[in-house]
C-alpha positions as CSV (number, residue, x, y, z in Angstrom):
1,M,-63.0,58.2,-22.1
2,A,-66.8,58.4,-21.5
3,D,-68.1,59.5,-18.1
4,V,-64.7,60.8,-16.7
5,F,-64.0,62.0,-13.3
6,L,-61.2,64.5,-12.9
7,F,-58.8,64.4,-9.7
8,P,-56.6,67.5,-9.4
9,V,-53.0,67.2,-8.4
10,T,-50.3,69.8,-7.7
11,V,-46.9,68.1,-7.9
12,R,-45.1,68.4,-4.6
13,Y,-41.4,68.8,-4.3
14,L,-41.1,65.5,-2.5
15,E,-42.6,63.6,-5.4
16,V,-39.7,64.8,-7.9
17,D,-36.6,62.7,-8.4
18,A,-33.1,63.5,-9.4
19,Q,-34.2,63.7,-13.1
20,N,-36.6,66.6,-12.1
21,V,-39.7,64.7,-13.0
22,V,-42.3,62.8,-10.8
23,F,-40.8,59.4,-9.6
24,N,-42.8,56.6,-11.1
25,A,-44.2,55.2,-7.7
26,W,-46.1,58.5,-7.2
27,Y,-48.2,57.6,-10.1
28,L,-49.8,54.6,-8.5
29,A,-50.3,56.6,-5.3
30,W,-52.2,59.3,-7.4
31,F,-54.1,56.6,-9.1
32,D,-55.1,55.1,-5.6
33,E,-56.1,58.6,-4.4
34,A,-58.0,59.3,-7.6
35,M,-59.8,55.9,-7.4
36,A,-61.2,56.6,-4.0
37,A,-62.1,60.2,-5.0
38,F,-63.9,58.8,-8.2
39,L,-66.0,56.4,-6.0
40,A,-66.8,59.1,-3.2
41,D,-67.9,61.5,-6.2
42,R,-70.3,58.8,-7.3
43,G,-71.8,58.4,-3.8
44,L,-69.6,55.6,-2.4
45,P,-67.1,57.0,0.1
46,Y,-64.4,54.4,0.5
47,K,-65.2,54.1,4.3
48,H,-68.9,53.2,3.4
49,M,-67.6,50.3,1.3
50,L,-65.4,49.1,4.1
51,D,-68.2,49.4,6.6
52,S,-70.2,47.0,4.2
53,G,-67.6,44.3,4.6
54,H,-66.0,45.0,1.2
55,D,-62.5,46.3,0.1
56,V,-60.6,46.1,-3.1
57,Q,-57.1,44.9,-4.0
58,L,-54.9,46.0,-6.8
59,V,-53.7,42.9,-8.8
60,R,-52.5,44.5,-12.0
61,S,-51.4,48.0,-13.1
62,E,-49.9,49.2,-16.3
63,I,-48.4,52.5,-16.9
64,D,-47.2,54.0,-20.1
65,W,-45.4,57.4,-19.8
66,R,-45.4,60.0,-22.6
67,S,-43.7,62.9,-21.0
68,G,-42.6,63.9,-17.4
69,V,-44.3,66.4,-15.1
70,G,-42.3,68.4,-12.6
71,W,-42.3,70.2,-9.4
72,G,-45.3,72.7,-9.1
73,D,-47.1,71.4,-12.3
74,D,-50.8,71.3,-12.1
75,V,-52.3,68.1,-13.5
76,V,-55.5,66.2,-13.4
77,V,-55.8,62.4,-13.1
78,A,-58.8,61.4,-15.3
79,V,-60.5,58.2,-14.1
80,S,-63.1,56.1,-16.0
81,T,-64.5,52.6,-15.7
82,A,-63.1,50.4,-18.3
83,R,-64.3,46.9,-17.4
84,L,-66.7,45.3,-14.9
85,G,-66.4,41.5,-14.2
86,R,-67.9,39.3,-11.6
87,T,-65.4,39.8,-8.9
88,S,-63.0,42.4,-10.5
89,F,-63.1,45.8,-12.3
90,V,-60.7,47.8,-14.4
91,L,-60.1,51.7,-14.2
92,D,-58.5,53.7,-16.8
93,F,-56.3,56.6,-15.7
94,D,-54.8,59.6,-17.7
95,V,-52.6,62.2,-16.2
96,R,-53.2,65.3,-18.0
97,R,-51.2,68.6,-18.0
98,G,-53.6,70.9,-19.9
99,E,-54.5,69.2,-23.1
100,D,-51.5,66.8,-23.1
101,I,-51.8,63.2,-21.7
102,T,-48.5,62.8,-20.0
103,C,-49.2,59.4,-18.8
104,A,-51.8,56.6,-19.3
105,G,-52.5,53.8,-16.8
106,R,-54.9,50.9,-16.4
107,T,-55.4,49.1,-13.0
108,T,-57.3,45.9,-12.2
109,Y,-58.9,45.5,-8.9
110,V,-60.5,42.5,-7.1
111,V,-63.2,42.8,-4.5
112,I,-62.4,41.1,-1.2
113,G,-64.2,40.7,2.1
114,T,-62.8,42.8,4.9
115,D,-63.1,39.7,7.2
116,G,-60.2,37.8,5.4
117,S,-62.6,35.5,3.4
118,G,-61.1,36.4,0.0
119,K,-62.7,37.4,-3.3
120,R,-66.3,38.4,-3.3
121,E,-68.6,39.3,-6.2
122,I,-68.9,43.2,-6.9
123,P,-71.6,44.4,-4.6
124,P,-74.5,46.5,-6.1
125,M,-73.3,49.5,-4.3
126,L,-69.9,49.4,-5.9
127,A,-71.4,48.5,-9.4
128,D,-73.6,51.5,-9.2
129,A,-70.7,53.7,-8.4
130,L,-68.4,52.2,-11.1
131,G,-71.3,52.9,-13.6
132,E,-71.1,51.6,-17.3
133,P,-67.7,50.9,-18.7
134,A,-66.3,52.8,-21.5
135,P,-64.8,50.7,-24.3
136,L,-61.2,49.5,-23.5
137,R,-58.7,52.0,-25.1
138,P,-55.1,51.4,-26.1
139,L,-52.7,52.6,-23.4
């Protein structure tokens, strides 16, 4: 992935299930936190986007697991922009433990108005923070 942001995560005890691996729902939580940190790192703290009258909604997410991670493991969530549309964008996520990709994800977000008015075009400040998309990669 080109132009990748790395978000560190240490797996917490509460995130591990009876199979001794991170429960699947936590990956979406990690992706959400990583997305907000990705934007902040690129000059757009999430609160600034909200203050401008814009928010984003997750409309599709795909996750492919390759191996589990467990309590105390240190991983990073790698984030990159995969696609920019008129009102939506796609981010790619890789959960990495060292050199190994344990999980690959792709999430589509739609920009909405905070006033309840529905979909909006991607504002310039968000487009700037997202940057140029990398070519779509297979999951």
